[in-house]
C-alpha positions in Angstrom: 0.0 0.0 0.0 1.0 3.7 0.1 4.4 4.2 1.7 4.5 7.2 4.1 8.0 8.5 4.6 8.8 10.5 7.7 11.9 12.7 7.5 10.7 16.3 8.2 11.5 19.1 10.6 11.7 22.8 10.8 15.5 22.5 10.8 15.2 20.6 7.5 13.3 23.6 6.0 15.8 26.2 7.3 18.8 24.2 6.1 17.3 24.0 2.6 16.5 27.7 2.7 20.1 28.7 3.4 21.3 26.7 0.4 18.5 27.9 -1.8 18.9 31.6 -1.2 22.6 31.4 -2.3 21.5 29.9 -5.6 18.2 31.8 -6.2 19.1 33.2 -9.6 20.5 29.9 -10.9 17.4 28.1 -9.7 15.0 30.4 -11.5 16.9 29.8 -14.8 17.3 26.1 -14.5 13.8 25.4 -13.3 12.4 26.7 -16.7 15.2 25.3 -18.9 16.5 22.1 -17.5 13.7 20.4 -15.7 14.8 21.6 -12.3 12.6 21.1 -9.2 9.0 20.3 -9.7 9.3 20.2 -13.5 11.4 17.0 -13.1 8.3 15.1 -12.1 5.8 16.4 -14.6 4.1 19.3 -16.4 3.0 22.1 -14.0 0.0 24.1 -15.2 -0.5 26.8 -12.5 2.3 27.7 -10.3 0.5 30.3 -8.2 -2.5 28.0 -7.5 -0.2 25.1 -6.5 1.8 27.4 -4.2 -1.4 28.6 -2.5 -2.3 24.9 -1.9 1.1 24.2 -0.2 1.0 27.3 2.0 -2.6 26.5 3.0 -1.3 23.2 4.3 1.5 25.0 6.2 -1.0 27.2 8.1 -0.2 27.1 11.9 3.4 26.1 11.4 4.8 29.7 11.2 6.3 28.6 7.8 5.5 29.7 4.3 7.4 28.9 1.1 8.2 30.7 -2.2 8.3 28.9 -5.5 12.1 28.8 -5.8 12.3 27.4 -2.3 9.9 24.6 -3.1 11.9 23.7 -6.2 15.1 23.5 -4.1 13.4 21.3 -1.5 12.0 18.8 -4.0 14.9 18.7 -6.6 16.8 15.9 -4.8 13.7 13.9 -4.0 12.7 10.6 -5.7 9.1 10.0 -6.6 7.0 7.0 -5.4 5.0 5.4 -8.2 1.4 4.4 -7.4 -1.0 2.3 -9.5 -4.6 3.3 -10.0 -5.5 1.8 -6.6 -3.0 3.8 -4.7 -0.6 0.9 -4.1 3.2 1.3 -4.5 3.7 -2.4 -5.3 2.1 -5.3 -7.2 2.6 -8.7 -5.7 5.7 -7.4 -3.9 7.3 -5.7 -6.9 7.5 -1.9 -6.9 5.4 -0.1 -9.5 7.5 1.3 -12.3 6.9 4.6 -13.9 5.5 2.9 -17.1 2.7 1.3 -15.1 2.1 4.1 -12.6 -1.1 6.1 -12.5 0.3 8.6 -10.0 3.6 10.0 -8.8 4.1 11.1 -5.3 6.9 13.2 -3.8 7.2 13.5 0.0 8.6 17.0 0.8 9.7 16.0 4.4 7.6 18.9 5.6 4.7 18.5 8.0 1.5 20.2 8.6 0.6 21.7 12.0 -1.1 18.5 12.8 2.0 16.4 12.0 1.0 15.0 8.6 3.5 14.8 5.8 3.0 17.2 2.9 3.2 15.4 -0.4 2.9 16.4 -4.0 0.7 14.4 -6.3 1.2 14.1 -10.1 -1.5 12.3 -12.2 -0.9 10.6 -15.5 -2.7 12.2 -18.4 -3.7 9.1 -20.4 -4.2 11.1 -23.6 -0.8 12.6 -23.5 0.8 9.7 -21.6 2.5 12.2 -19.3 2.4 13.2 -15.7 0.7 16.5 -14.7 0.5 18.3 -11.4 1.2 19.3 -8.9 -1.5 18.9 -6.3 -0.3 19.5 -2.7 -2.0 17.4 -0.1 -1.3 14.8 2.6 -1.3 11.0 2.4 -4.8 11.1 3.7 -5.7 13.6 1.0 -4.1 11.3 -1.7 -6.5 8.5 -0.7 -9.3 10.9 -1.1 -8.0 12.0 -4.6 -7.8 8.4 -5.7 -11.3 7.7 -4.4 -12.7 10.7 -6.3 -10.8 9.7 -9.4 -12.9 6.5 -9.5 -16.2 8.4 -9.5 -18.0 9.8 -12.5 -17.5 13.5 -12.6 -17.7 16.8 -14.5 -14.6 18.6 -13.6 -14.8 19.1 -9.8 -18.5 18.0 -9.6 -18.7 14.3 -8.5 -21.4 11.8 -8.6 -22.1 8.8 -6.4 -22.5 6.4 -9.3 -22.7 6.1 -13.1 -26.5 5.8 -12.8 -26.6 9.1 -10.8 -24.5 10.8 -13.4 -26.6 9.6 -16.3 -29.8 10.5 -14.5 -28.5 14.0 -13.9 -27.6 14.6 -17.5 -31.0 13.2 -18.6 -32.9 15.5 -16.3 -31.0 18.6 -17.7 -31.3 17.5 -21.3 -35.1 16.8 -21.0 -35.8 20.1 -19.2 -33.8 22.3 -21.5 -35.0 23.7 -24.8 -34.3 20.8 -27.2 -31.0 20.8 -29.0 -28.6 18.0 -30.0 -26.4 16.8 -27.1 -24.8 13.9 -29.0 -22.6 13.6 -32.1 -24.4 11.5 -34.7 -22.6 8.3 -35.5 -20.0 8.5 -32.7 -20.3 6.0 -29.8 -19.5 7.4 -26.4 -19.4 6.1 -22.8 -21.5 9.1 -21.7 -25.1 9.5 -22.7 -24.9 13.3 -23.5 -21.2 14.1 -24.2 -21.8 17.6 -25.5 -23.9 18.5 -22.5 -21.3 17.0 -20.1 -18.6 19.1 -21.7 -20.8 22.2 -21.7 -21.7 22.0 -18.0 -18.2 21.2 -17.0 -16.7 24.2 -18.8 -19.5 26.6 -17.9 -19.0 25.9 -14.3 -15.2 26.3 -14.7 -15.7 29.7 -16.4 -18.1 30.8 -13.6 -15.5 29.8 -10.9 -12.8 31.8 -12.8 -15.1 34.9 -12.9 -15.9 34.4 -9.2 -12.2 34.2 -8.4 -11.8 37.5 -10.3 -14.3 39.1 -7.9 -17.4 39.1 -10.0 -20.5 38.7 -8.0 -23.3 36.1 -8.2 -21.3 33.8 -10.5 -21.3 31.0 -7.9 -23.7 31.7 -5.1 -23.1 30.0 -1.7 -25.7 29.3 1.0 -25.4 31.1 4.3 -23.6 28.1 5.9 -21.4 27.5 2.9 -22.6 24.0 2.5 -24.4 24.4 -0.9 -23.8 26.3 -4.1 -26.1 27.5 -6.9 -24.9 28.3 -10.5 -26.6 29.3 -13.7 -26.1 27.0 -16.7 -27.3 29.7 -19.2 -29.7 27.0 -20.5 -33.4 28.0 -20.6 -36.0 25.3 -19.8 -39.0 24.8 -22.0 -40.8 27.7 -20.1 -38.0 30.1 -20.7 -36.6 30.0 -17.1 -32.9 29.7 -16.3 -31.8 26.2 -15.4 -29.9 26.5 -12.1 -27.8 23.7 -10.6 -27.6 23.0 -6.8 -24.7 21.1 -5.4 -23.1 20.2 -2.0 -19.8 21.7 -1.1 -16.9 19.5 0.2 -13.3 20.3 1.0 -10.0 18.5 0.6 -7.2 18.5 3.0 -5.5 21.3 1.1 -8.5 23.6 1.3 -9.6 23.0 -2.3 -13.3 22.7 -2.8 -15.1 20.0 -4.7 -18.8 19.4 -5.1 -21.2 16.4 -4.9 -24.8 15.3 -5.6 -25.7 18.0 -8.1 -29.4 18.5 -9.1 -31.5 21.0 -10.8 -33.0 23.7 -8.6 -36.7 23.5 -9.4 -38.3 24.8 -6.3 -37.9 28.5 -6.7 -37.1 31.0 -3.9 -39.1 29.3 -1.2 -37.4 26.0 -1.9 -33.9 27.5 -1.9 -34.6 29.1 1.5 -34.4 25.6 2.9 -30.8 25.3 1.8 -30.0 28.7 3.4 -29.9 30.8 0.2 -30.9 34.5 0.4 -34.1 35.5 -1.5 -32.1 37.9 -3.6 -29.6 35.3 -4.5 -29.7 35.2 -8.3 -26.9 33.3 -10.0 -25.7 35.1 -13.1 -24.6 33.4 -16.3 -21.1 33.3 -17.5 -19.8 36.4 -19.5 -17.7 35.5 -22.5 -17.4 38.9 -24.2 -18.2 42.6 -23.7 -18.4 43.8 -27.3 -20.2 41.7 -30.0 -17.4 42.6 -32.4 -15.2 40.2 -30.4 -17.2 37.2 -31.7 -17.5 38.4 -35.3 -14.8 37.7 -37.9 -13.3 41.0 -38.9 -12.8 40.6 -42.7 -10.5 43.6 -42.8 -8.0 42.1 -40.5 -5.1 40.1 -41.9 -4.3 36.5 -41.0 -0.7 36.1 -40.1 -0.3 32.8 -41.9 3.4 32.9 -42.6 5.0 29.6 -43.7 6.9 29.0 -40.5 3.8 29.3 -38.4 1.8 27.0 -40.5 4.7 24.5 -40.7 4.8 24.2 -36.9 0.9 23.8 -36.8 1.2 21.0 -39.3 4.1 19.2 -37.5 2.4 19.4 -34.1 -1.0 18.2 -35.3 -0.2 15.8 -38.1 -2.6 13.1 -36.7 -5.5 15.6 -37.1 -5.0 15.8 -40.8 -6.7 13.5 -43.3 -4.7 10.3 -43.8 -3.7 11.3 -47.4 -2.1 14.4 -46.0 -0.2 12.8 -43.1 2.5 11.4 -45.3 2.8 14.4 -47.6 5.7 16.8 -47.5 4.9 19.5 -44.9 5.7 22.3 -47.4 3.1 20.8 -49.8 0.5 20.6 -47.0 1.2 24.2 -46.0 0.5 25.3 -49.5 -2.9 23.6 -49.5 -3.6 25.0 -46.1 -2.8 28.6 -47.3 -5.2 28.1 -50.2 -8.0 26.8 -47.8 -7.5 29.8 -45.6 -8.0 32.2 -48.6 -11.1 30.3 -49.6 -12.6 30.6 -46.1 -11.8 34.3 -46.1 -13.8 34.7 -49.3 -16.7 32.7 -47.9 -16.7 34.8 -44.7 -17.2 38.0 -46.7 -20.5 36.5 -47.9 -21.6 35.2 -44.5 -20.4 36.9 -41.3 -21.3 33.8 -39.3 -19.3 31.4 -41.4 -16.3 31.8 -39.1 -17.6 30.9 -35.7 -16.5 32.2 -32.3 -15.5 29.9 -29.5 -14.4 30.1 -25.9 -11.3 28.1 -25.2 -11.0 27.2 -21.5 -7.3 26.6 -21.7 -6.8 30.2 -22.9 -9.7 31.7 -21.0 -10.5 33.9 -24.0 -12.4 34.2 -27.3 -11.0 32.7 -30.4 -12.5 32.0 -33.9 -12.9 28.8 -35.8 -12.2 28.8 -39.5 -13.5 25.6 -41.4 -10.7 24.2 -43.5 -11.4 22.2 -46.7 -8.0 21.2 -47.9 -9.4 19.8 -51.2 -11.4 22.9 -51.9 -14.6 20.8 -52.1 -17.7 21.6 -50.0 -19.3 18.2 -50.7 -18.2 16.8 -47.4 -17.5 18.0 -43.9 -14.4 20.3 -43.3 -11.2 18.4 -42.5 -10.8 20.4 -39.3 -11.1 23.9 -37.9 -8.2 26.4 -37.7 -8.1 28.3 -34.4 -7.5 32.0 -34.9 -6.5 34.2 -32.0 -7.2 38.0 -32.3 -4.1 40.1 -31.4 -3.7 43.8 -32.1 -5.8 44.0 -35.3 -4.6 40.7 -36.8 -5.4 37.0 -36.4 -2.8 34.5 -35.4 -3.3 30.9 -36.5 -2.7 28.9 -33.2 -3.6 25.3 -33.8 -6.2 23.1 -35.4 -9.1 21.3 -33.7 -11.2 18.3 -34.8 -14.7 19.5 -35.7 -16.3 17.8 -32.7 -13.9 19.6 -30.4 -14.5 22.8 -32.2 -18.3 22.4 -31.7 -17.9 21.9 -27.9 -15.9 25.0 -27.5 -18.2 27.0 -29.7 -21.3 25.8 -27.9 -20.2 27.5 -24.7 -21.0 30.9 -26.2 -24.1 29.9 -28.2 -25.5 27.0 -30.2 -23.8 27.4 -33.6 -26.1 27.5 -36.6 -23.6 27.1 -39.4 -24.1 24.0 -41.5 -20.5 22.9 -41.2 -20.7 23.0 -37.3 -23.7 20.8 -36.5 -23.5 17.7 -34.3 -25.9 15.9 -36.7 -23.4 16.2 -39.6 -20.0 16.2 -38.0 -19.6 12.4 -38.2 -20.8 10.9 -41.5 -21.2 7.2 -42.1 -17.6 6.9 -43.3 -16.2 8.6 -40.1 -18.3 6.3 -37.9 -17.3 3.1 -39.6 
């Protein structure tokens, strides 16, 4: 089972700090260039959030740490590999990195209650790489592994697969009808588009709440429940609101359980401790409508080098006949397809659709790309354009199903090339 090392002390931290401060400049350079510190163990997505987690765990110890100090402390550590059940061995043999679902590093630092503070990295199965870090305790790791086994939408967890499916079904049947499935594509989730939509809408609302915007995620008086607005109308034109129970991990991070639609109005919400005036507001994606309309007068900075990197980084997303072609030849076809799309956009301002990309937390545009120049079939993919100082920068390409899910966060697209019913044809589904 999980091995819990115990080698921490205040003296340990102070000793590390003395060494670290002497090398501060060097550490800052190597941590970004040579895989120093935390980056040795996996990809780090949000340094500030992770540091806040760690210092939350240090409350009551009269100790706080800076990022470079953390890197110095963990640089010499060796990770413990755990399988998906949280065990560090299988039939007596240690779990190797190839078969690990998690990596754990023990800092040798303790919380005020005497628990080891550990860093958790989780394998991203799609990328086959480890990502992190979540700062927690061994007890917290057991919770993380338990939660990982439950159906969830982001940080909203369900007791069972049946509860998950029932929840999506209730929202889908209550909302104004629209397609929540891709035609011809099997999925282990009943309504994959709806799942993605709710997950990302809630994520956007939490970001807005963290920025200080009011009524984005509304808490009950005792802090035990939340309400949020899905921005989906029901069949009577009312906002569909979601109610969920608030839970907390050992590092202070919130997660949520047992979501349901709030159907009982103000009187019903009083029973959960919500104020009468509590009115969850929908997410805000743009301030000016021009942000979501393709500006035909702007140039697209589609220089060869930029397109070449997009092609190299996303080769698997191109049609099979293009994957083996010379990148220079593919770049030429892509340039022609961009020019064709620009001409179409001058005839139809909705042809290039807006999308919200959660990873960028901003508005981008989706340009359909027909490499062959024929409109007799679905586009090969969508080119993502980022607005920047009066020009558009081609950033990456997305499969059409991914493009639709990002576009749906803003509004239900009505362009023919971006419809769930037509994204997967019979050939794609075979």
